GUVOKOL-99010 format. One line per 8 residues: number of its first residue (from 1); their letters; for each residue x, y, z negated of C-alpha. Coordinates in nm, 3 decimals. Last residue first. Layout:
BEGIN
NUM	a	X:Y:Z; ...
REM end
This chain:
BEGIN
612	vmdrwgey	-15.711:2.931:0.804; -15.810:2.590:0.713; -16.176:2.679:0.795; -16.094:2.846:1.180; -15.890:2.492:1.237; -16.197:2.242:1.127; -16.433:2.432:1.346; -16.193:2.461:1.686
604	lmvmamtd	-16.101:2.064:1.649; -16.481:1.999:1.612; -16.551:2.206:1.905; -16.275:2.016:2.153; -16.425:1.706:1.986; -16.782:1.814:2.122; -16.655:1.918:2.439; -16.533:1.512:2.508
596	lecyrlla	-16.856:1.368:2.330; -17.075:1.555:2.628; -16.847:1.297:2.824; -16.913:1.021:2.693; -17.267:1.074:2.626; -17.311:1.224:2.989; -17.100:0.917:3.151; -17.350:0.640:2.921
588	eaieqrye	-17.664:0.795:3.039; -17.543:0.761:3.410; -17.432:0.407:3.368; -17.773:0.313:3.289; -17.912:0.524:3.505; -17.775:0.362:3.761; -17.860:0.011:3.627; -18.195:0.148:3.649
580	eplsenqm	-18.205:0.272:3.980; -18.044:-0.077:4.110; -17.731:-0.032:4.263; -17.766:-0.117:4.638; -17.596:0.252:4.727; -17.300:0.200:4.563; -17.131:0.488:4.435; -17.250:0.467:4.111
572	rmyatrat	-16.970:0.175:4.042; -16.732:0.443:4.144; -16.881:0.669:3.855; -16.836:0.402:3.629; -16.463:0.339:3.705; -16.393:0.684:3.689; -16.569:0.713:3.313; -16.354:0.387:3.261
564	ggdavndl	-15.997:0.548:3.332; -16.127:0.876:3.154; -16.217:0.686:2.852; -16.494:0.592:2.574; -16.739:0.452:2.876; -16.777:0.102:2.715; -16.869:-0.231:2.848; -16.825:-0.166:3.240
556	eklyewhg	-16.679:-0.496:3.311; -17.014:-0.618:3.290; -17.120:-0.434:3.591; -16.941:-0.717:3.826; -17.199:-0.979:3.795; -17.448:-0.792:3.979; -17.619:-1.030:4.093; -17.782:-1.070:3.732
548	isidsfvp	-17.712:-0.858:3.515; -17.973:-0.903:3.275; -18.027:-0.532:3.112; -18.063:-0.509:2.720; -17.860:-0.209:2.684; -17.578:-0.169:2.936; -17.338:0.107:2.923; -17.307:0.040:2.561
540	dlreypdr	-17.321:0.292:2.258; -17.045:0.494:2.146; -16.892:0.470:1.820; -16.543:0.385:1.934; -16.541:0.727:2.065; -16.629:0.884:1.721; -16.332:0.704:1.580; -16.446:0.595:1.219
532	vlgdegre	-16.393:0.843:0.919; -16.151:0.625:0.685; -16.252:0.474:0.416; -16.098:0.118:0.502; -16.453:-0.031:0.552; -16.494:0.173:0.855; -16.661:0.553:0.749; -16.900:0.776:0.952
524	vwtwdtfn	-16.886:1.144:1.041; -17.034:1.228:1.371; -17.446:1.169:1.289; -17.701:1.186:1.528; -18.021:1.269:1.528; -18.112:1.225:1.913; -17.777:1.282:2.152; -17.733:1.355:2.506
516	ksviggaa	-17.849:1.696:2.596; -17.758:1.823:2.223; -17.835:2.133:2.028; -17.697:2.143:1.689; -18.031:2.108:1.388; -18.372:2.270:1.420; -18.460:1.938:1.549; -18.167:1.729:1.530
508	gyvpqsyk	-17.907:1.638:1.858; -17.687:1.636:1.609; -17.781:1.724:1.300; -17.791:1.325:1.139; -17.585:1.433:0.842; -17.157:1.357:0.737; -17.153:1.662:1.053; -17.161:1.929:0.816
500	eqlyqsdn	-16.973:1.768:0.499; -16.695:1.582:0.668; -16.673:1.861:0.907; -16.611:2.091:0.601; -16.350:1.861:0.435; -16.106:1.876:0.742; -15.799:1.594:0.767; -16.057:1.261:0.838
492	liaplvyk	-16.255:1.443:1.085; -15.938:1.631:1.207; -15.740:1.289:1.252; -16.051:1.154:1.411; -16.015:1.430:1.681; -15.668:1.404:1.731; -15.641:1.064:1.846; -15.886:1.047:2.118
484	isqsgrtl	-15.773:1.418:2.184; -15.458:1.305:2.317; -15.182:1.478:2.140; -14.998:1.148:1.966; -14.754:1.094:1.709; -14.930:0.867:1.504; -15.291:1.076:1.499; -15.292:0.969:1.127
476	phyyyraq	-14.962:1.126:1.069; -15.141:1.516:1.113; -15.044:1.810:1.264; -15.137:2.120:1.391; -14.964:2.456:1.505; -14.775:2.418:1.839; -14.874:2.119:1.921; -15.263:2.176:1.835
468	iryldvmn	-15.302:2.535:2.037; -15.111:2.409:2.355; -15.418:2.126:2.320; -15.617:2.320:2.281; -15.588:2.528:2.616; -15.715:2.860:2.683; -15.895:2.972:3.023; -15.769:3.240:3.222
460	rdgnwadv	-15.971:3.486:3.176; -15.803:3.724:3.371; -15.680:3.490:3.581; -15.311:3.412:3.641; -15.193:3.475:3.977; -14.941:3.309:4.225; -14.957:3.252:4.598; -14.887:2.955:4.827
452	ndktsqti	-15.031:2.743:4.558; -14.956:2.364:4.506; -14.704:2.499:4.200; -15.050:2.577:4.001; -15.219:2.911:3.973; -15.378:3.052:3.669; -15.744:2.966:3.624; -16.047:3.121:3.474
444	srifefle	-16.020:3.416:3.760; -15.914:3.217:4.018; -16.218:2.959:4.041; -16.462:3.263:3.991; -16.283:3.444:4.284; -16.270:3.139:4.453; -16.675:3.089:4.406; -16.715:3.458:4.533
436	drdpleld	-16.539:3.421:4.838; -16.736:3.082:4.970; -17.080:3.233:4.850; -17.204:3.103:5.228; -16.985:2.802:5.228; -16.996:2.680:5.598; -16.687:2.413:5.508; -16.338:2.490:5.594
428	lrdlqrmv	-16.186:2.212:5.474; -15.876:2.320:5.411; -16.029:2.603:5.158; -16.266:2.380:4.995; -15.935:2.132:4.927; -15.773:2.413:4.796; -15.978:2.491:4.585; -16.072:2.155:4.425
420	hnlvtney	-15.711:2.093:4.412; -15.702:2.496:4.188; -16.013:2.402:3.975; -15.876:2.055:3.908; -15.513:2.185:3.812; -15.668:2.394:3.515; -15.907:2.129:3.446; -15.639:1.908:3.363
412	hsyrfitg	-15.403:2.135:3.195; -15.397:2.049:2.872; -15.751:2.045:2.650; -15.955:2.313:2.759; -16.121:2.617:2.636; -16.304:2.924:2.792; -16.301:3.311:2.615; -16.642:3.439:2.644
404	ndaelesk	-16.677:3.734:2.919; -17.042:3.631:3.002; -17.326:3.548:3.228; -17.053:3.409:3.437; -16.976:3.049:3.250; -17.276:2.861:3.342; -17.379:2.975:3.685; -16.960:2.916:3.765
396	lqrifevn	-16.978:2.639:3.645; -17.305:2.528:3.886; -17.146:2.644:4.165; -16.832:2.479:4.096; -16.955:2.118:4.063; -17.230:2.208:4.335; -16.893:2.225:4.624; -16.731:2.008:4.433
388	pyggptme	-16.944:1.673:4.432; -16.962:1.519:4.746; -17.259:1.260:4.753; -17.177:0.967:4.897; -17.419:0.751:4.681; -17.643:1.023:4.454; -17.538:1.061:4.100; -17.338:1.375:4.067
380	lfegahev	-17.282:1.491:3.683; -17.321:1.813:3.548; -17.340:2.000:3.158; -17.501:2.258:3.031; -17.540:2.474:2.697; -17.472:2.163:2.423; -17.490:2.400:2.130; -17.347:2.553:1.815
372	tgdehvvh	-17.423:2.785:1.666; -17.170:2.976:1.430; -17.277:3.356:1.425; -17.061:3.438:1.682; -17.250:3.156:1.944; -16.973:2.814:1.990; -17.087:2.707:2.348; -17.045:2.311:2.440
364	hsyqfalm	-17.045:2.255:2.828; -16.973:1.901:2.982; -16.846:1.812:3.322; -16.883:1.548:3.596; -16.803:1.448:3.949; -16.478:1.635:4.033; -16.383:1.449:4.334; -16.014:1.459:4.388
356	enpklnqh	-15.816:1.369:4.705; -15.657:1.019:4.663; -15.648:0.990:5.036; -15.792:1.293:5.268; -16.063:1.405:5.290; -16.198:1.475:5.636; -16.489:1.271:5.626; -16.595:1.097:5.295
348	mpvapaat	-16.506:0.843:5.095; -16.165:0.848:5.100; -15.971:0.489:5.033; -15.707:0.571:4.713; -16.013:0.702:4.529; -15.986:1.012:4.340; -16.193:1.013:4.076; -16.282:1.326:3.825
340	efdifhlp	-16.408:1.437:3.478; -16.396:1.759:3.403; -16.443:1.883:3.037; -16.536:2.229:2.919; -16.531:2.458:2.573; -16.693:2.827:2.551; -16.676:3.040:2.273; -16.944:3.323:2.280
332	fvwaeieq	-16.755:3.489:2.142; -16.407:3.670:2.266; -16.092:3.476:2.109; -15.832:3.691:1.963; -15.933:3.600:1.594; -15.828:3.244:1.699; -15.485:3.326:1.818; -15.410:3.550:1.527
324	rlpdsdvy	-15.492:3.249:1.222; -15.305:3.013:1.402; -14.987:3.206:1.370; -15.072:3.246:1.036; -15.180:2.902:0.972; -14.918:2.660:1.125; -15.103:2.357:0.975; -14.956:2.068:0.890
316	stenqela	-15.150:1.773:0.737; -15.166:1.518:0.453; -15.037:1.172:0.457; -14.691:1.268:0.313; -14.492:0.912:0.282; -14.149:1.169:0.234; -13.934:0.948:0.522; -14.295:0.933:0.770
308	frvqlarr	-14.333:1.323:0.699; -14.015:1.410:0.788; -14.026:1.226:1.092; -14.298:1.411:1.164; -14.174:1.704:1.169; -13.857:1.662:1.324; -14.080:1.549:1.609; -14.270:1.891:1.597
300	qkaslgak	-13.989:2.079:1.572; -13.808:1.979:1.844; -14.126:1.998:2.077; -14.100:2.401:1.910; -14.375:2.423:1.630; -14.531:2.803:1.599; -14.479:3.086:1.766; -14.188:3.083:2.047
292	ddpedpid	-13.862:3.208:2.066; -13.689:2.790:2.087; -13.684:2.627:1.697; -13.409:2.315:1.652; -13.553:2.046:1.344; -13.307:1.854:1.464; -13.400:1.434:1.524; -13.112:1.191:1.423
284	dedlqdlq	-13.002:1.431:1.127; -13.347:1.376:1.037; -13.247:1.052:0.873; -13.451:0.763:1.063; -13.479:0.447:0.957; -13.841:0.534:0.787; -13.976:0.595:1.134; -13.897:0.245:1.197
276	tvgnqict	-13.731:0.028:1.520; -13.389:0.108:1.455; -13.187:-0.172:1.530; -12.955:-0.017:1.741; -13.069:-0.122:2.059; -13.414:0.026:1.921; -13.238:0.397:1.920; -13.078:0.363:2.224
268	dlrrydwi	-13.414:0.278:2.390; -13.621:0.533:2.204; -13.376:0.877:2.256; -13.592:1.041:2.486; -13.897:1.099:2.230; -14.170:1.283:2.352; -14.369:1.223:2.018; -14.247:0.989:1.821
260	nyiqprsf	-14.477:0.711:1.809; -14.221:0.450:1.955; -13.986:0.474:1.617; -14.314:0.334:1.424; -14.501:0.418:1.097; -14.546:0.139:0.899; -14.845:-0.080:0.969; -14.666:-0.347:1.182
252	dedtwglt	-14.369:-0.401:0.934; -14.679:-0.526:0.673; -14.806:-0.743:0.961; -14.490:-0.917:0.939; -14.228:-0.865:1.239; -13.953:-1.143:1.240; -13.802:-0.898:1.471; -13.811:-1.081:1.798
244	eswcerfg	-14.104:-1.303:1.776; -14.302:-1.038:1.535; -14.243:-0.715:1.826; -14.323:-0.971:2.092; -14.583:-1.134:1.982; -14.707:-0.807:1.847; -14.708:-0.646:2.206; -14.851:-0.961:2.362
236	drkgntrq	-15.143:-0.941:2.120; -15.409:-1.226:2.137; -15.836:-1.200:2.090; -15.964:-1.359:1.875; -16.203:-1.206:1.724; -16.020:-1.088:1.467; -15.737:-0.961:1.711; -16.042:-0.782:1.883
228	eattkfec	-16.153:-0.605:1.575; -15.797:-0.491:1.485; -15.711:-0.335:1.780; -15.564:-0.532:2.108; -15.248:-0.460:2.244; -15.150:-0.578:2.591; -15.081:-0.303:2.803; -14.786:-0.199:2.683
220	kkckagle	-14.714:0.159:2.701; -14.478:0.202:2.353; -14.321:-0.135:2.468; -14.139:0.036:2.763; -13.953:0.221:2.500; -13.751:-0.106:2.462; -13.784:-0.464:2.377; -13.645:-0.716:2.631
212	piiktdel	-13.834:-1.020:2.573; -13.672:-1.345:2.538; -13.894:-1.593:2.765; -14.114:-1.828:2.745; -14.095:-2.204:2.788; -14.391:-2.318:3.035; -14.142:-2.622:3.138; -14.252:-2.530:3.527
204	yhsslwdi	-14.244:-2.157:3.423; -13.886:-2.138:3.231; -13.802:-2.318:3.547; -13.946:-2.069:3.796; -13.819:-1.773:3.603; -13.432:-1.909:3.631; -13.485:-2.087:3.977; -13.616:-1.712:4.105
196	heefsrge	-13.281:-1.554:3.914; -13.105:-1.806:4.073; -13.194:-1.677:4.424; -13.131:-1.359:4.359; -12.799:-1.369:4.238; -12.759:-1.364:3.859; -12.567:-1.171:3.669; -12.893:-0.993:3.520
188	fpdataqd	-13.029:-0.956:3.858; -12.765:-0.862:4.091; -12.769:-0.639:4.396; -12.829:-0.794:4.705; -13.170:-0.794:4.631; -13.254:-0.514:4.631; -13.056:-0.449:4.996; -13.218:-0.681:5.158
180	ihsdvcrq	-13.515:-0.614:5.125; -13.510:-0.294:5.223; -13.409:-0.377:5.530; -13.709:-0.659:5.614; -13.964:-0.360:5.496; -14.099:-0.322:5.817; -14.383:-0.034:5.736; -14.735:-0.061:5.836
172	vltnccvd	-14.967:0.218:5.833; -15.322:0.208:5.683; -15.593:0.569:5.652; -15.571:0.589:6.060; -15.817:0.347:6.203; -16.058:0.516:5.978; -16.337:0.205:5.984; -16.683:0.150:6.219
164	eqtvgaka	-16.418:0.021:6.503; -16.274:-0.226:6.336; -16.603:-0.387:6.282; -16.925:-0.410:6.027; -17.144:-0.662:6.119; -17.226:-0.788:5.746; -17.044:-0.605:5.497; -16.664:-0.570:5.419
156	nvekrdqn	-16.519:-0.760:5.144; -16.480:-0.709:4.769; -16.392:-0.980:4.563; -16.379:-1.070:4.189; -16.289:-1.417:4.043; -16.559:-1.587:3.830; -16.526:-1.811:4.071; -16.664:-1.642:4.363
148	ytvefmqn	-16.778:-1.288:4.293; -16.899:-0.993:4.483; -16.827:-0.591:4.557; -16.893:-0.455:4.838; -16.782:-0.268:5.172; -16.904:-0.044:5.415; -17.009:0.184:5.162; -16.661:0.262:5.086
140	lgdvtcec	-16.615:0.407:5.400; -16.964:0.674:5.361; -16.820:0.933:5.632; -16.548:0.844:5.887; -16.283:1.039:6.046; -16.031:1.023:5.696; -15.767:1.265:5.695; -15.407:1.148:5.682
132	tkdilmly	-15.110:1.245:5.541; -15.173:1.019:5.243; -15.073:0.769:5.449; -15.233:0.448:5.233; -14.972:0.098:5.268; -14.926:-0.223:5.483; -14.560:-0.315:5.387; -14.406:-0.564:5.620
124	aslgldap	-14.196:-0.835:5.628; -14.045:-1.008:5.986; -13.966:-1.400:6.028; -13.863:-1.605:6.314; -13.954:-1.916:6.332; -13.736:-2.225:6.461; -13.630:-2.279:6.105; -14.032:-2.422:6.069
116	lshtlvyr	-14.178:-2.244:5.740; -14.077:-2.356:5.397; -13.758:-2.194:5.302; -13.806:-1.849:5.500; -14.185:-1.813:5.390; -14.057:-1.853:4.985; -13.779:-1.574:5.047; -13.997:-1.416:5.211
108	qfavdmiy	-14.300:-1.394:4.986; -14.037:-1.263:4.678; -13.871:-1.016:4.875; -14.270:-0.874:4.958; -14.272:-0.848:4.564; -13.933:-0.750:4.518; -13.999:-0.450:4.760; -14.351:-0.346:4.582
100	plwdskig	-14.134:-0.359:4.232; -13.850:-0.124:4.339; -14.111:0.124:4.472; -14.078:0.349:4.192; -13.729:0.280:4.091; -13.611:0.450:4.452; -13.394:0.172:4.666; -13.027:0.329:4.689
92	grtgrfpd	-13.004:0.551:4.974; -12.828:0.841:4.777; -13.083:1.115:4.918; -13.374:0.816:4.765; -13.505:0.518:4.963; -13.896:0.406:5.021; -13.990:0.656:5.207; -13.792:0.626:5.472
84	dvstdisk	-13.845:0.902:5.739; -14.057:1.123:5.582; -14.344:1.254:5.738; -14.537:0.918:5.663; -14.577:1.044:5.326; -14.639:0.675:5.144; -14.911:0.609:4.955; -15.032:0.285:4.691
76	skveilkv	-15.301:0.070:4.776; -15.087:-0.191:4.863; -15.112:-0.461:5.184; -14.856:-0.744:5.206; -14.769:-0.818:5.600; -14.551:-1.082:5.713; -14.543:-1.139:6.025; -14.420:-1.460:6.218
68	hqgqkilv	-14.247:-1.511:6.552; -14.220:-1.829:6.736; -14.550:-1.764:6.932; -14.742:-1.505:6.786; -14.785:-1.541:6.470; -14.979:-1.271:6.190; -15.044:-1.258:5.855; -15.197:-1.106:5.616
60	dvrvflnn	-15.211:-1.117:5.244; -14.954:-1.348:5.191; -15.085:-1.590:4.843; -14.780:-1.824:4.720; -14.662:-2.043:4.538; -14.291:-2.185:4.429; -14.247:-2.500:4.281; -14.066:-2.710:4.531
52	wrfapeyi	-14.128:-2.416:4.861; -14.516:-2.337:4.879; -14.708:-2.121:5.166; -15.070:-1.995:5.108; -15.249:-1.814:5.367; -15.455:-1.517:5.235; -15.573:-1.436:5.580; -15.447:-1.533:5.924
44	vvdeqqmf	-15.398:-1.438:6.262; -15.296:-1.727:6.513; -15.109:-1.708:6.821; -14.966:-2.024:6.924; -15.213:-2.261:6.658; -15.054:-2.501:6.457; -15.040:-2.226:6.182; -15.395:-2.245:6.156
36	eatqqlse	-15.359:-2.639:6.012; -15.139:-2.588:5.795; -15.302:-2.283:5.640; -15.600:-2.516:5.606; -15.388:-2.769:5.444; -15.170:-2.516:5.134; -15.519:-2.358:5.041; -15.684:-2.708:4.991
28	dtnlttid	-15.371:-2.785:4.814; -15.399:-2.494:4.600; -15.740:-2.506:4.518; -15.878:-2.133:4.549; -16.071:-2.131:4.831; -16.085:-1.786:5.059; -15.877:-1.893:5.370; -16.029:-1.621:5.591
20	hggpfylk	-15.924:-1.659:5.936; -15.811:-1.385:6.196; -16.063:-1.245:6.481; -15.941:-0.917:6.375; -15.662:-0.745:6.265; -15.723:-0.348:6.095; -16.060:-0.533:5.963; -15.860:-0.737:5.710
12	alagvlhg	-15.649:-0.422:5.638; -15.983:-0.238:5.487; -16.044:-0.592:5.266; -15.682:-0.517:5.127; -15.752:-0.151:5.058; -16.083:-0.219:4.910; -15.990:-0.504:4.654; -15.675:-0.215:4.544
4	geal	-15.921:0.039:4.477; -16.090:-0.231:4.290; -16.304:0.153:4.135; -16.600:0.076:4.410
REM end
């Protein structure tokens, strides 16, 4: 189940059996049903509704015992229960990452304080995931199912599942009354907590839009859309805010933006001073300072990006000499690997802790010394409830141990995953006949992370292509991003070699490049603007002509083109009741996506090799 929050909410209900579930989405009906249940001396209610003036809340779980009411807000966020007060920092203030959760339950407490009879006592709690606790049952996720109710996704325990069936250690309660008092005592833009609520509610009631405060936070705006989505009628919240606040036109949005500067820490200051476009900066604003390593330092890379924008330079930057030296040191055959993982908030396996990693998929490309490229291997755990980590490592080991060729990853992620899996297997103490060999293999191709007791640097430690491109390659089409999802389209537009090689249907073709999931595929295809299209946007949709029917929630899996949707797809396959044809279509989409990830790494290598 990908709906971690929904699953945690459904699990929480089992911790308080015998409750009344208010399922209606009608406001008046939910209020009436709540009022009727609240007449009882002792009662447990799931999703009760409360209103005061024009404020309305639905509480996750409410427990009334005599003259006292317990408000419980359930969240899929985890806490370390070994810490006395995980919500406060060392100086006693509410931690910034916890403040939104505290304010959420603060608003609910505020509404209930005014809507409940004055003679009732009220306490507010957060119910959270205990990250230190091992799950006591296997297949906990299989005890719940996803359904649709009036286009609203719901997760509920399957018929017959009781409190005795589930792990009762996963969720813990913490009273947050004192935290609410502390957080709401501070002013909100010059207003008290109650005044701030009145201000917000009046805007909502009058349908008056609040003037947005632009800042670095806008860089991660979740309401951005593509040009195609806007053409199809989708609204773009990011564009609305910036155009309404600054009067921007489409031309302004097409110019290089300051928030695209990679890892720039002065965004808020610049935006507050009215500097929003790269061409408004001077080179002095971002000092060009080297470090003691070859290639671009972080400051030099930012300065280069600004300089290219000021010069309207649309070509690429390649630091040829050190890049050539790196390439010449690599040993054939070259291995390119990429992993996909899930870290369920509610563990799927006995003895695992919340958010422990499951390495469910990898892809593996090989480039031989004569230039031959092949998709050499892949792994995908498709069995519902299957524990993937052991076979994942075994198969990866079998594919990489036959030679001493250089192994590549993109960013630190693969190194982190292998470190995590080794620690997990060590803690679980499974009876593995090849345990020592598996651990030795992991150490040989990784370097230790800070979570390990001992330190090592494997004699075949993976080379990080992210570091290579950060140091030696830049193209304006990346818009400052160093994600391979941006670097790949950039180098495809930059490299004549790649355009000539992959503009023909040679990938997965007879006598062409060996592929496990593509047939006669052309990677280079130009759009209406003349640029090479992003290969990730061209991946086939998950489902072809299958009628979703009862499995309505699957329609959200439109396309698997990033790590987040890959995790969602894997969790969808964990449903034991999923028809095999749906499971197969999801698996095929996952395999295509992961294969593209390692093929993208191959194309980076080929492009750079040709450039130097």
